[in-house]
N, C-alpha and C positions, 0 to 999 in steps of 0.2 A: 875644297875639302871633299872627301869621299868616304864611304863607310866600309868598303872592302876592295880587294882586287882579286882577279882570277888568275890562277896558274894552270896552263894547259900543257899537257905532255902527250906526245903521239908515239906509240910503239906498234909498228906494223899496222894492223887493222884496228888497233885499240886506241881510243882517245880517252884521256882522263882529265877531268876538270876539278880543280880544288878552289874553294872560296876561302880566301885568307882574310880573317877579321883582324881589326886592331887589337894589340896586346898579344898577338901571336908572333908573326914575323915583322909586321909593321910597328912603328912606335905607337905607344898608347894614346898619344894626343891626336891621332887622326880621327876625324869626325865619324861617329857611328850614325846609322840611319835615324835613331831617335833624337840624336843631337841635331841633325840637319832639320828634322821636322820641328823641333823646338825653336830653332832659329827662324823658320818660316812663320811661326806664330808670334814671334817676339814683338813686332811693331805693327801698329795699324793707326790710321788717322781718320777722324770724322770732322767734317765741316759743320758748323752751326748754321741754323737757318738765319739768313740775314734779316735784320729788323730795320725799319725806317725807310724802306724803298718808297720813293715818291715824296719824301720830306726834304731831300737835299743831303742828308747825312745818314750813312748806313753804319750799323753796329753789327759786328759778326765775330766769329771766333773759330779756333781749330783746337781739337783735343787729340793728343797722341796717347794711345794706350800702350803700356809696356807690360807684357806677360812673360815673366821669367820662369820658364820650366827647365832651365839649364841647371847643372849641378853646382854652379858657383855664381858669384856676383857679376852683374852687368852694369856698365855705366853708359847712360844714354844722354846725348846732347841734341837739343832741338834749336835750330836757328832759322831766322827769316831774313831773306836777302832780297834787296831791290823792291820795286813797286811803290805804290803811293799809300798803302795801308799803314796806319799808325798804331803801334802797340799801346794798349791802355792799362795793362796790369804788370808793370815792371819792365825789366830789360827784355830785349828781343831774344837773347840767348838764354836757354834754360838747360840745367844739367841735373840729372837725378841718378842716384845710386840705388839699384834694385837688387836686394838679396835673392838667393835662389828660392823658388816656389813662392814668389811674392808678386804683387801687381803694383803699378803706379799709373797715375793719370797726369799728363802735362798739358795744361790749358793756357792758351794765349788768346786774349781778346783784342779787338781792333776797332777803330773808327776810320771811316774813309768818306770823302766827298763822293756823292753818288756819281758825279761825272767821271770820277776816277776809279769806279768800282772794278772795272775790268783790268786795271793796272795792278794786278795782284802780285805779291812777292812769291819767291820760291821758298819752299820749306826744305831745309837740309837736315837730315837725320843721320846720326852717327852712333853706333853701338860698339863698345869695346869690351873685350873679355880677356882677362889676364894681361891687360895692357896692350893688346893687339886689336886691330880693327876686325870686327866680326861682321858688320853689316852697315851699309851706307846708301843713301839716296839723295837726289837733288832734283826736285821737280816743282812745277807751278802748283800753287794751292788750287784745289777744286773749290770753286766759289759757292756752288749750291749743292745741298745734299741730294744724293741720287733719288731719294723717295719723293722729291719735289718735282722731278722731271716727268713730263708726259710726251710720249712720242706721237708724231703724226702717223696714224696707223695705216692709211691707204693713200697710194699715189697713182698718178698716171705718168708713165715714162715713155720716151721715144728716143730712138737712135739706132745704130751709131753713125756719127759723122767722123770722117778722118780729121785729125787735128791739123794736117798739112804742115806748113813751115813750123819748125820747132827747134829751139836752141836750149837744150837742158841746162847748160851752165848758167844761163841768164834767167831761168824761170824759177819762181813766178814773179820776180821783181821788176821785169821790164815787159811792157806790152808787146814790144817787137819780138820777144822770145816765142810767142805763140799768138799771132794776130787773130786767129779764128776763135780764141777764147773770148775775144771782145767783139766779134762780129755776130750779127743776128743770122744764125744759120737756119732757123725755122721758127720756133715758138716765140711769141711776143704778146704783150698785152694780157688778155685773159686766157691764152693758150687753149683754144677750143679743142675739146676731145675728138671732134669729128675731122679735124684738119689732117691732111697727109702731106708728106714732104718727099721730094725726089732727090735721091743721092745716087749719082751714076745711073746704073740700071735698076736700082731698087726703089721701091716705094715704102716709106716708113710711116707707120701708124702708131697712135697712142695705144699703150697696153696698161691695164689695171694691175697693180702689184700691191700686195699686202706686205707689211714688215714681217720679218722672220724671227721666230723664237723669242726668247726672253731678252735678246740684245737689241731689239727694235731696229735692226738693220734692213735697208732696202738692198737686196742682193741682186745686182745687175748681172752677175755671173749666170744666174738662172733665167734671165730674160732673153739674152741674145744667144745666137748659135755658138756652140762649142767649136773651136777654142775661144776663150774670151778675147774680144778684139783689143789689140794694143794700140797705143797712140790714138785713142778715139775719144769722142765726146758724146755724152747723152744728156737729155733733159729730163727733169721730173717736175711735176706740178701738183700743188695741193692748195686748198682754200682753208683759211683760218678765220673764224668768227670771234670778234672781241665785243664785249658789252659796252666799251667806251674807247676813246682815244687813249692810248697808253704806250709806254715803252715796255715791250715784252722781251725778256731775256731768253735766249735759246742756245743750246749746246749743239755744235756741229761736229760730225766726224765723217771723213771721206777717205777712200782709197781710190785714186791718189790725191786729187785736188778738187775743190768745190768753189763755186761762185754763186751768188744769190742775186735775184731780181725780185723786188717787192713792189706790187702795184704798178708795174711798168717801169720802175726806176732801178737801175743797177745799184746794189747796196755798196756803200763806201766806194763809189766810183769804179766798181768792178773789181774790188779787191779779191784776190784768189787766196783761199785758205788751205794750208797744209796742216793736218791735224794729228801729227805724230809727235810725241807719244801720248799726248792728252787732247781732249776735245778743245775746240775753240769756242769761246762764249761770245755771243754778239748781242747787241741791243737793237731790236727791230721796232721801228715806229709803226704800230698798228693803228688803224683808224677804226671807229665804231662800225660794226657790221662786218661784212665779209671782206677779206683781203686775199689777194692771189700771190702765192709764193712760188717762184720758179727756181729750181736748182740746175746748175750746169756742172757736170762732173767730168773730169778728165782722167782716163786710165792710161798710164804709161806702159805698165806690164803687170802680169799676175792678176790677183783678185780685183774686183770692181764693185764698189758698194758705197752707200752713203747713209747718214742718219741725221735727222733733225728732231731734237727734243726741246719742248718749251718748258720753262719754269712756270708751273701752274699748280701750286699746292692746293688751291681751293677749287680746281676744276671749273674755272670760269670760261675757258676757251672751248670752242667746238671746231671740229676738223671734218673736211671732206676732200675727195680728190679734185673736185672743181666746185666753183660757186654754184649752189643750187638755184634752179630757176624759180 
């Protein structure tokens, strides 16, 4: 849908541009700009704060808000597909009819065994208008509200290393597709900030990097020389202090791929995460005191960045680039 089209005519050195609005030459049911903006405001979702973490059974929910600023009625269907979460307030599929200039809330609540918390369903949204599809989406539920996430603010990073042998069609499902993602290229253990690494004729040193802006991203584009290295690997390290032994949930985002090592052990046997279009959520076993977290990110092409945000609503965790002496 679009709100106008342009008619351009050229006569010798003169150029004339006409903006044709709906109801003039085009049919009146072509979307105007206010209509398009109303569609953008139509649907939003908010995850509830999970309750019962640490007890074995977690209770949570999702609320979809419908704001109908359109000139006629909208029908919205919300459905939950797959995953281990169990709906506790009726059927999984909900349907509401929302008149113009009206609002509606569609709330679904769930129970889930904590061991299966990360096996969340997809939420499918469909809005129809005059019997035709107006808007639709199908994506995994966001498990934790954004306001409960705390980013690791400062990192030490080092790189780049060339990825070497790389088979894109097999990656990231087979170790043989990128053996150097599973090799110890440099940092290990506590990743001493004074360590240096030799790569061809270059000496690599750790650099301190703060997350950028409100998105809490570590922007590796600004760390390494322009142009951003392609088919390359970089490491990041941070220390996380916990008041006790616990499972700490964290949201990961990387451009393009990320792998974690926690306290010297590869997380989930070296699993490589691809985090598009949504963050990957992981359960990290922190021990009481300081923990060393190492990220290994792979850039194929284009931008290069990563982010780690811990679920820490009570701000019990502390962060540092390295374990303090």
